[in-house]
C-alpha positions in Angstrom: 186.7 85.4 111.3 187.1 85.3 107.4 185.7 82.0 106.1 184.9 81.0 103.0 181.5 78.2 102.8 181.4 76.3 99.6 178.5 73.7 98.5 180.1 70.2 98.2 177.1 67.9 97.2 173.6 67.7 96.8 171.1 65.3 95.9 167.0 65.2 95.5 164.2 62.3 95.1 161.6 62.4 92.1 158.7 64.6 92.8 155.6 62.3 92.9 152.2 63.5 93.5 152.2 60.6 95.9 155.4 59.2 97.4 153.6 56.3 99.3 155.4 56.9 102.4 154.0 57.3 106.1 156.6 59.9 106.5 159.8 61.4 105.5 162.2 58.9 106.5 161.9 56.7 104.1 162.4 59.3 101.1 165.1 61.0 103.1 167.7 58.0 103.6 168.5 57.3 99.9 168.9 61.2 99.4 171.4 61.8 102.4 173.3 58.6 101.1 173.8 60.5 97.9 174.7 64.0 99.1 177.1 62.5 101.7 178.4 60.2 98.8 179.0 63.1 96.4 180.8 65.6 98.9 182.9 62.5 99.7 182.0 62.5 103.8 180.2 60.1 106.2 177.8 61.2 108.4 179.7 61.3 111.6 181.9 63.8 109.8 179.1 66.2 109.5 179.4 68.7 112.3 176.0 70.3 112.2 172.7 69.2 110.5 169.4 71.7 109.6 165.9 70.6 108.4 163.3 72.6 106.6 159.8 70.9 106.7 156.1 71.8 108.2 154.4 70.4 111.5 151.3 72.2 110.2 151.4 70.0 106.7 152.3 66.8 108.7 149.2 67.4 111.4 151.2 67.2 114.4 153.8 69.1 116.3 157.5 68.4 116.4 157.0 65.9 113.2 160.5 66.6 112.3 161.9 64.7 114.9 160.8 61.9 113.3 163.1 62.6 110.0 166.0 62.6 112.5 165.7 59.1 112.4 167.0 58.6 108.6 170.4 60.4 110.1 170.6 57.7 113.0 170.3 58.4 116.8 173.9 57.9 117.9 176.2 59.1 117.8 174.6 62.5 118.9 174.3 65.1 116.6 173.9 69.1 116.7 170.5 69.6 114.8 168.4 72.4 114.1 164.8 73.2 112.0 163.3 75.5 110.4 159.5 75.5 109.9 159.4 76.6 105.9 161.5 75.9 103.2 165.1 74.5 103.3 166.5 77.1 101.8 166.2 79.0 104.9 167.8 75.9 106.7 170.6 76.2 104.2 171.0 79.8 105.5 171.1 78.8 108.9 173.8 76.4 108.1 175.6 78.7 106.4 175.8 81.2 109.1 176.6 78.7 111.6 179.6 77.8 109.4 180.3 81.6 108.9 180.6 82.2 112.8 183.1 79.4 113.3 180.4 76.8 115.0 181.1 74.2 112.7 183.1 73.2 109.4 180.7 70.9 107.6 177.0 70.8 107.4 174.3 69.2 105.8 170.9 70.8 105.2 167.5 68.5 104.1 164.2 69.6 103.5 161.3 67.4 103.0 157.6 67.5 102.3 154.3 65.3 101.8 151.9 67.7 100.3 150.0 64.4 99.7 149.4 64.3 103.5 147.0 66.9 103.6 144.7 69.8 102.6 147.9 71.4 101.3 146.1 75.0 100.1 144.3 74.8 103.4 147.4 74.8 105.2 149.4 77.5 103.0 146.6 79.5 104.0 147.9 79.8 107.8 150.6 81.7 106.3 148.3 84.5 105.9 147.5 88.1 108.0 145.2 86.0 110.6 142.5 89.0 111.0 142.0 90.1 107.6 142.7 87.7 105.0 143.0 83.8 106.9 139.7 83.7 108.0 138.5 84.0 104.6 140.4 80.9 103.5 142.1 81.8 100.4 144.2 79.2 98.3 147.4 80.0 96.9 146.9 79.4 93.5 143.9 82.3 93.6 146.0 84.5 95.2 148.8 84.0 92.8 146.0 84.6 90.5 145.2 87.8 91.9 148.6 88.9 91.4 149.2 87.6 87.8 145.5 89.6 87.2 147.6 93.1 88.5 150.7 92.5 86.6 148.4 91.9 83.5 145.9 94.9 83.6 149.3 96.8 84.9 150.8 96.1 81.3 154.1 94.6 83.0 153.5 91.2 81.1 151.0 89.1 79.1 149.4 85.8 78.9 151.7 84.9 76.0 154.5 85.8 78.1 153.8 83.4 80.7 153.2 80.5 78.2 156.3 80.9 76.7 158.0 80.6 80.2 156.1 77.2 80.6 157.3 76.0 77.0 160.8 77.0 78.1 160.7 75.6 81.5 159.1 72.0 80.0 161.8 71.8 77.4 164.7 72.2 79.6 163.3 69.8 81.8 163.2 67.3 79.4 166.8 66.1 80.8 166.1 66.2 84.3 165.1 63.1 85.5 164.0 64.5 88.5 160.9 66.5 86.9 157.4 66.0 87.2 156.5 67.9 83.9 158.2 67.9 80.8 158.2 67.9 76.8 157.8 69.9 73.8 154.5 71.9 73.8 153.9 75.4 72.0 152.5 78.9 73.7 149.7 78.7 71.1 148.4 74.7 72.2 148.8 76.0 76.1 146.8 79.5 75.5 144.3 77.3 74.1 143.4 75.4 77.4 140.8 76.5 80.0 141.6 79.0 83.3 142.2 77.0 86.1 142.0 80.2 88.2 141.4 83.3 85.9 144.2 84.4 84.3 146.1 81.4 85.7 145.8 78.1 83.4 147.3 74.7 84.7 150.9 75.2 82.8 150.7 78.3 84.8 151.2 76.7 87.9 153.9 74.3 89.4 152.6 70.5 90.4 152.6 70.2 93.7 154.4 67.0 94.8 156.0 64.9 97.6 160.1 65.1 97.9 163.1 65.6 99.8 166.3 67.4 98.8 170.0 67.4 100.6 172.8 70.0 100.3 176.4 69.7 102.0 178.3 72.7 102.9 182.0 72.6 104.0 184.3 75.7 105.1 188.0 76.2 103.3 190.3 73.9 103.1 187.9 71.3 103.8 185.5 72.1 101.1 188.7 71.9 98.7 189.7 68.1 100.2 186.5 67.1 99.6 185.5 68.1 96.2 187.2 68.9 92.9 185.3 71.8 92.1 183.5 73.4 95.2 180.4 76.1 94.5 181.5 79.0 96.7 179.1 81.1 98.1 180.1 84.8 97.3 176.6 86.1 98.8 173.6 85.1 100.7 170.6 87.4 102.0 167.2 87.1 102.5 164.4 89.8 102.9 160.7 90.0 103.4 158.0 92.2 102.8 154.8 92.8 104.9 152.3 90.0 105.6 148.9 91.4 104.5 148.5 92.0 100.8 147.1 95.0 101.0 150.4 96.6 102.1 152.1 95.9 99.2 152.4 96.4 95.3 152.0 92.8 94.0 153.7 93.4 90.6 156.6 94.6 92.2 159.1 92.1 94.7 160.9 94.6 96.6 162.4 91.7 99.4 164.1 90.1 96.1 165.6 93.2 95.3 166.9 94.1 98.5 168.3 90.7 99.2 169.7 90.6 95.6 171.3 93.7 96.8 172.3 92.4 100.3 173.9 89.7 98.4 175.8 92.0 95.9 174.2 89.7 93.2 176.5 90.5 90.1 175.5 91.3 86.3 177.8 88.7 84.8 176.0 85.6 85.7 175.8 82.6 83.4 172.6 81.2 84.9 169.8 81.9 87.8 167.8 79.3 89.6 164.4 81.0 90.5 162.3 79.5 92.8 158.9 80.7 90.7 156.0 78.3 91.7 154.0 80.4 88.9 154.6 81.6 85.8 154.1 85.5 86.0 156.5 85.0 89.1 159.3 84.3 87.1 158.7 87.5 85.1 158.6 89.6 87.7 161.3 88.4 89.7 163.6 88.5 86.5 162.8 92.5 86.9 163.4 92.9 90.4 166.6 90.8 90.4 167.6 92.9 87.6 168.5 89.7 85.3 169.3 90.2 81.6 168.8 88.5 78.6 172.1 86.9 78.6 171.3 84.8 81.8 169.7 81.5 81.4 166.8 80.9 83.8 166.0 77.5 85.1 168.4 75.5 83.2 166.8 72.8 85.4 162.8 73.4 84.5 162.7 75.1 87.8 159.8 74.7 90.0 157.3 74.9 87.4 158.0 71.2 86.2 158.4 70.1 90.1 157.2 71.7 93.2 158.1 69.6 96.0 157.0 71.3 99.1 159.8 72.6 101.5 162.2 71.4 99.5 161.7 73.4 96.2 163.6 76.0 96.9 166.6 74.1 98.3 166.6 72.3 95.0 167.2 75.6 93.3 170.2 76.2 95.4 171.3 72.5 94.9 170.7 72.7 90.9 172.7 76.2 90.8 175.5 74.6 92.4 175.6 71.4 90.5 175.9 74.0 87.4 178.9 75.1 89.0 180.2 71.8 90.3 180.0 70.1 87.1 181.9 72.9 85.3 178.9 74.2 83.1 178.9 77.6 84.9 181.2 80.1 86.4 179.0 82.1 88.3 175.1 81.5 89.0 172.6 82.7 91.4 170.0 81.0 93.2 166.6 82.1 94.5 163.7 81.0 97.2 160.7 82.2 97.9 158.2 81.3 101.0 154.8 83.1 101.7 151.8 84.3 99.7 152.7 86.3 96.1 156.4 86.0 96.8 156.1 87.5 100.6 160.1 86.5 101.2 163.0 86.0 99.1 166.6 84.7 99.7 169.2 85.0 97.0 172.8 83.9 96.8 175.4 83.8 94.9 177.6 80.8 93.9 180.7 80.7 92.0 183.7 78.5 91.1 187.2 79.0 93.0 189.5 81.3 92.0 
């Protein structure tokens, strides 16, 4: 079956250091409502629901079932879940529609980083024999990656600071950003290290948040939205889990995902899920993005990194550029695992 799938709605919550809720339900209800309103759909018109979150972080099994309360217990729904960023829930829903098993889908992600010891939870993603028993935190692992890139001459600390400066300036117009404002590279480079060679501005501010994305196929997408963001390519790939098995200064899984998604060279913009400044620079090279491609017009994850929805936010932000008429062809990227281990790439375009 030759089908086309498009994004027709997107909504997100502000990224807060503490959302003040006991579960994801309170955060999700307005986000789901706004996403459906933007797509012109009633919740009963959604054929498939798919979510991304973390039972590890919540500290209880099947915690995502509680979030279904935000949808409603009746009528019964067709629902699925991934234990990772909701960008991968997006991919599952995308394939579901391509296979002809649904015409519409709503993807949502949520996470409360304030609910537990986040860095300890993320350490559970590491190799369980050689690395996880040492309990290295995510920032320290990113610092190792940045140090390798610096020593190899791939980038400089000034390059990293300039990424933060640009991201904060772009985020000034983003009401959902956690960090924004004018600054200079000189001022940032004068700050002390958090985990050498990373400073505070090099690390995304983690927070509580949620996001939702609505997908539809073919004529349904055209009926529901004046300017759907058509998905013309999507793929994800993964690198070895053990840090010593791969070159941390390269991102082969991102390159492979871009090739599989047939990432074009003539992009207007790209939304990259880069929680650390050096990772944006590594991803630009891995994806082959030229100087003419605007990177993270929303400010990116560096200005707000809600756990388990930051990757979906990148897809939503990219789709919004197309749906609003600000861009004709954009790319979105999401990552999961330590040091850019797993990467997803999709291409979104205006209709022709």
